[in-house]
C-alpha positions in Angstrom: 11.3 -52.1 -46.9 12.9 -49.3 -44.9 15.8 -50.4 -42.7 15.0 -50.5 -39.0 17.4 -48.5 -36.8 20.0 -50.4 -34.8 19.4 -51.4 -31.2 22.8 -51.5 -29.6 23.1 -53.6 -26.4 26.1 -53.6 -24.1 26.0 -56.7 -21.9 28.5 -56.4 -19.0 29.2 -57.9 -15.7 29.3 -54.9 -13.3 28.2 -51.3 -13.0 31.0 -49.2 -14.6 32.1 -51.9 -17.0 30.2 -50.5 -20.0 31.4 -47.0 -19.2 35.1 -48.1 -19.1 34.8 -50.3 -22.2 32.5 -48.5 -24.5 31.0 -45.2 -23.2 32.1 -43.2 -26.2 31.0 -45.9 -28.6 27.5 -46.0 -27.0 27.2 -42.3 -27.2 28.2 -42.3 -30.9 25.6 -44.9 -31.7 23.0 -43.0 -29.8 23.9 -39.8 -31.6 23.4 -41.6 -35.0 19.8 -42.6 -34.0 20.3 -46.1 -32.6 18.5 -47.2 -29.5 21.1 -48.1 -26.9 20.6 -50.2 -23.8 23.2 -51.3 -21.2 22.5 -54.6 -19.5 24.4 -55.1 -16.3 24.4 -58.7 -15.0 25.2 -57.9 -11.3 24.6 -55.2 -8.7 28.3 -55.0 -8.0 27.5 -55.2 -4.3 30.9 -57.0 -3.6 32.9 -54.3 -5.4 34.9 -53.2 -2.3 38.6 -54.0 -1.7 39.6 -56.4 1.0 41.1 -53.5 2.9 37.9 -51.6 2.8 35.9 -54.6 3.7 38.1 -55.2 6.8 37.3 -51.6 7.8 33.6 -52.3 7.7 32.8 -50.8 4.3 29.6 -52.3 2.7 27.6 -51.5 -0.4 23.8 -51.5 -0.8 22.4 -53.5 -3.6 21.3 -50.4 -5.5 24.3 -48.1 -4.9 26.5 -49.0 -7.8 23.7 -49.5 -10.3 22.5 -46.0 -9.4 26.0 -44.7 -10.1 26.0 -46.3 -13.6 22.5 -45.0 -14.3 23.7 -41.5 -13.3 26.5 -41.7 -15.8 23.9 -41.9 -18.6 21.6 -39.1 -17.4 20.4 -37.1 -20.3 21.9 -39.3 -23.0 18.8 -41.4 -23.9 20.7 -44.6 -23.1 18.7 -47.1 -21.0 20.1 -49.3 -18.3 18.8 -52.7 -17.1 20.2 -54.8 -14.2 19.7 -58.5 -13.9 20.3 -58.3 -10.2 22.7 -61.2 -10.0 25.5 -61.3 -7.4 29.0 -60.4 -8.5 32.1 -62.5 -7.9 31.0 -65.9 -8.9 29.2 -65.7 -12.3 29.5 -68.7 -14.5 28.3 -69.1 -18.1 25.6 -71.6 -17.1 22.0 -72.1 -18.3 20.7 -69.4 -16.0 23.1 -66.6 -17.1 22.9 -67.5 -20.8 19.1 -67.7 -20.7 18.8 -64.4 -18.9 21.1 -62.7 -21.4 19.3 -64.3 -24.4 15.9 -63.1 -23.1 17.2 -59.5 -23.0 18.7 -59.6 -26.4 15.5 -61.0 -27.9 13.3 -58.5 -26.0 15.4 -55.6 -27.1 15.7 -56.8 -30.7 19.5 -56.5 -30.4 21.3 -55.8 -33.7 24.7 -54.9 -32.3 26.1 -56.6 -29.2 29.0 -55.2 -27.2 30.4 -57.3 -24.4 33.7 -58.3 -22.7 36.6 -60.0 -24.4 36.8 -63.8 -24.4 40.6 -63.7 -24.9 41.7 -62.1 -21.6 42.4 -65.1 -19.4 43.6 -63.0 -16.5 40.6 -60.6 -16.6 37.9 -60.7 -13.8 36.2 -64.0 -13.7 32.8 -62.3 -14.0 33.9 -60.6 -17.2 34.9 -63.9 -18.8 31.6 -65.5 -17.8 29.5 -62.7 -19.3 31.6 -62.7 -22.5 31.0 -66.4 -23.0 27.3 -66.2 -22.1 26.6 -63.2 -24.3 28.4 -64.7 -27.3 26.6 -68.0 -26.8 23.2 -66.3 -26.4 23.7 -64.1 -29.5 24.0 -67.2 -31.8 20.2 -67.7 -31.3 19.2 -64.1 -31.8 18.3 -63.6 -35.4 18.5 -59.8 -35.3 22.0 -59.7 -34.0 24.4 -58.9 -36.9 27.4 -57.6 -35.1 29.3 -58.8 -32.0 32.1 -56.7 -30.6 34.3 -57.5 -27.6 35.7 -54.5 -25.7 39.2 -53.9 -24.3 39.8 -55.3 -20.7 41.8 -53.3 -18.2 43.6 -56.5 -17.1 47.3 -56.3 -17.8 49.1 -58.9 -20.0 45.9 -60.1 -21.6 45.4 -61.8 -24.9 43.2 -59.1 -26.2 43.8 -58.4 -30.0 41.7 -55.5 -31.2 40.8 -55.1 -34.9 38.0 -52.5 -34.7 38.5 -48.8 -33.8 35.8 -46.3 -32.8 36.8 -42.6 -32.7 35.6 -41.2 -29.4 37.5 -37.9 -29.5 34.4 -35.8 -29.1 33.3 -38.0 -26.2 36.5 -38.5 -24.2 35.7 -35.7 -21.7 32.1 -37.0 -21.2 33.6 -40.5 -20.6 35.8 -39.1 -17.9 32.8 -37.4 -16.3 30.8 -40.6 -16.6 33.5 -42.6 -14.7 33.5 -39.9 -12.0 29.9 -40.9 -11.2 31.2 -44.1 -9.7 32.0 -42.6 -6.3 31.9 -45.9 -4.4 34.9 -46.9 -6.6 37.0 -43.8 -6.0 40.7 -44.5 -6.0 40.6 -47.3 -8.6 43.4 -46.6 -11.0 41.4 -47.9 -14.0 38.7 -45.3 -13.5 41.1 -42.4 -13.3 41.2 -39.6 -15.9 44.9 -40.2 -16.5 44.3 -43.9 -17.4 41.2 -43.2 -19.5 43.1 -40.7 -21.7 46.2 -43.0 -21.9 44.1 -46.0 -23.0 42.2 -44.0 -25.6 45.4 -42.7 -27.1 47.4 -45.9 -26.8 44.8 -47.8 -28.9 45.3 -45.3 -31.7 49.1 -45.4 -31.6 48.9 -49.2 -31.9 46.4 -49.4 -34.8 46.2 -46.0 -36.5 49.3 -44.0 -35.7 48.7 -41.4 -38.3 45.4 -40.5 -36.7 46.8 -40.8 -33.2 49.4 -38.3 -34.1 46.6 -35.8 -34.7 45.4 -36.3 -31.2 42.4 -38.6 -31.9 41.1 -40.9 -29.1 39.6 -44.3 -29.6 37.8 -47.3 -28.0 38.9 -50.6 -29.5 37.2 -54.0 -29.9 37.7 -57.5 -31.1 35.0 -58.6 -33.6 33.6 -62.1 -33.5 30.8 -61.2 -36.0 30.3 -58.3 -38.5 27.6 -58.7 -41.1 28.3 -56.2 -43.9 25.2 -57.0 -45.9 22.2 -58.6 -44.3 18.9 -60.1 -45.6 17.3 -58.0 -48.3 20.5 -56.1 -48.9 20.4 -54.4 -45.6 23.5 -53.9 -43.5 
């Protein structure tokens, strides 16, 4: 039987998470013929600083999701929002079931999500990482689970998988610029995006980093090299 194309699903907590963590990787998968869907758990409506909130800044429920959707315009990558409220996600039955239903509906073969080993990361990221990993154990089509790099400092993240995104680094910067409601966040800046993409290479593949290559990095909790019927 001919091998079915991959359906890559990024399950993340907030609008902008997938773009920070895996934008180049998602574009590479799409370029190679995979279907790609970003599933965002929350609307990100609480994504304002305390200072901004004190000054009366408020976000509409669709603003940040629309920014994320705009970052994928023309790429063929789909976006789904589960419409949950950010700030207090927990890996409970509701979240796990909602994620599992999406993975099954989409026929997910490759799951990208947050790291489970970054204890000082955003609480929503950790909840989604746990929920997605839990849900994926019951999705027969899912053969690969990768956990992306957090932007939390001093985390326990230990990457083992490199994806070369050199050809997509400028597009990633542009995608992050679509998040106008988050302007001023250091982790969305062009400088930080380039730094992180090069730092990963110097840590894991210095010979390639020395040639100016850029990377996104992941921890792997599941990689199936040869699946049923000899298919990868």
